[in-house]
C-alpha distance (Angstrom), angle and dihedral (degrees) to the residues before:
residue distance angle dihedral
M1 . . .
E2 3.78 . .
E3 3.71 98.6 .
P4 3.88 135.6 13.7
K5 3.77 118.5 -87.2
L6 3.75 134.0 -159.6
F7 3.84 104.0 -98.0
I8 3.82 105.2 172.3
E9 3.86 126.7 15.7
F10 3.76 137.4 175.3
Q11 3.71 119.2 -115.4
D12 3.74 115.5 177.7
D13 3.79 92.8 -25.2
R14 3.86 92.2 -49.0
L15 3.77 124.2 111.9
V16 3.82 110.7 -125.4
I17 3.71 121.4 -164.4
N18 3.85 121.4 -142.5
E19 3.85 105.9 -119.8
E20 3.77 92.0 -157.5
V21 3.77 92.9 59.5
T22 3.73 91.4 43.0
A23 3.84 90.7 55.8
Y24 3.79 89.0 50.2
L25 3.79 92.0 53.1
E26 3.77 93.0 48.3
Q27 3.80 90.6 57.2
L28 3.95 93.1 54.1
T29 3.80 111.1 110.0
N30 3.81 100.3 178.7
K31 3.79 124.7 89.8
T32 3.84 107.6 -91.0
E33 3.78 133.0 -144.0
V34 3.81 116.3 -164.7
I35 3.82 117.2 -150.6
A36 3.76 114.2 -172.8
I37 3.78 134.2 -179.7
V38 3.73 130.9 -155.2
G39 3.80 132.0 173.5
K40 3.81 147.0 113.5
H41 3.77 118.9 -37.4
R42 3.84 118.7 -89.4
T43 3.81 95.7 21.1
G44 3.81 99.3 118.7
K45 3.81 100.8 -97.6
S46 3.84 95.7 142.3
Y47 3.88 91.8 43.5
L48 3.83 93.0 49.5
L49 3.86 92.9 49.6
S50 3.74 91.3 47.4
R51 3.84 90.9 52.4
F52 3.77 90.2 63.5
F53 3.83 85.7 86.4
G54 3.79 95.9 44.1
S55 3.65 100.6 -120.3
G56 3.80 102.3 82.4
Q57 3.82 86.8 -134.2
G58 3.79 117.0 120.8
F59 3.78 123.6 64.7
P60 3.74 115.3 50.6
V61 3.88 115.5 -105.6
G62 3.74 129.1 -168.0
H63 3.64 136.5 -152.1
S64 3.79 102.1 -147.0
R65 3.82 137.7 61.1
K66 3.81 89.5 -93.1
P67 3.86 108.3 102.3
C68 3.79 120.0 -117.3
T69 3.73 99.8 -167.7
K70 3.75 119.9 64.7
G71 3.80 120.7 177.0
I72 3.79 117.9 -17.5
W73 3.89 121.1 -36.0
L74 3.82 122.5 -160.2
W75 3.82 129.9 -154.9
A76 3.81 120.2 -179.7
R77 3.78 115.7 -157.1
P78 3.79 134.8 168.3
H79 3.80 112.9 -103.5
P80 3.82 108.3 -101.2
T81 3.82 94.4 -131.1
H82 3.86 107.1 17.1
Y83 3.76 110.6 62.5
N84 3.78 93.0 -166.9
I85 3.83 94.9 58.0
T86 3.83 127.5 79.7
L87 3.79 114.4 -157.5
I88 3.81 114.0 -142.3
L89 3.82 110.3 -160.2
L90 3.87 119.2 -162.1
D91 3.72 118.7 -162.0
T92 3.78 115.3 -168.9
E93 3.68 138.5 -154.4
G94 3.76 111.5 -96.6
L95 3.77 121.0 -98.8
D96 3.79 121.8 -116.5
D97 3.81 88.8 22.0
H98 3.88 109.3 169.4
E99 3.79 88.2 -132.8
G100 3.78 96.3 49.3
K101 3.83 136.3 71.5
P102 3.75 125.8 -115.5
I103 3.83 91.8 -125.1
N104 3.82 88.2 57.7
D105 3.81 90.3 54.0
Q106 3.73 89.8 54.0
K107 3.82 92.4 48.0
I108 3.80 91.6 48.7
I109 3.86 92.2 50.8
L110 3.70 94.4 46.9
L111 3.82 96.7 44.2
T112 3.87 91.7 45.9
A113 3.66 91.8 50.8
L114 3.81 91.8 50.7
L115 3.81 92.8 48.7
S116 3.72 100.7 43.7
S117 3.78 135.4 85.8
F118 3.77 90.6 -162.3
L119 3.76 123.4 23.8
L120 3.79 120.8 -162.0
Y121 3.80 121.1 -162.9
N122 3.78 107.9 -156.0
T123 3.69 119.8 -155.6
L124 3.79 135.4 162.7
R125 3.78 94.7 -131.3
C126 3.79 133.6 0.2
I127 3.78 124.0 -31.2
D128 3.90 103.1 -94.7
A129 3.83 135.1 -177.7
S130 3.81 91.1 -83.1
A131 3.84 90.7 57.7
M132 3.76 92.8 46.7
Q133 3.78 88.3 53.0
D134 3.73 89.7 54.9
L135 3.85 91.3 55.2
K136 3.84 95.5 51.3
Y137 3.78 117.0 115.2
P138 3.86 100.8 -94.8
F139 3.82 103.2 -160.5
């Protein structure tokens, strides 16, 4: 997959899966490893995931308070050292985004944790009580 694609988005509080991305995933024959990132908005999640491939190109990043990532984006790339593995990178909407809803944050964390082989929690500083509250099971 040459560039990241929107994989899952919110439409009226419902999660909607992009069928084009699903069709792409179904045709993969290699073993896959899913690396996902969650964390507060504007903490560099998209930039960090894009840097996995050295160039910094990949997931869109912004330079304002307006969020770039909505929902869950997916980028499939060949593993840099293991030819028989495809890496699936999941970039998520930032938590506590002023345009988002708290229940959407909880759905994103839960769904991303279920989909991933490796889950990164990105934070600017140490993981504090507020961050731990975000990770509690919400339902």
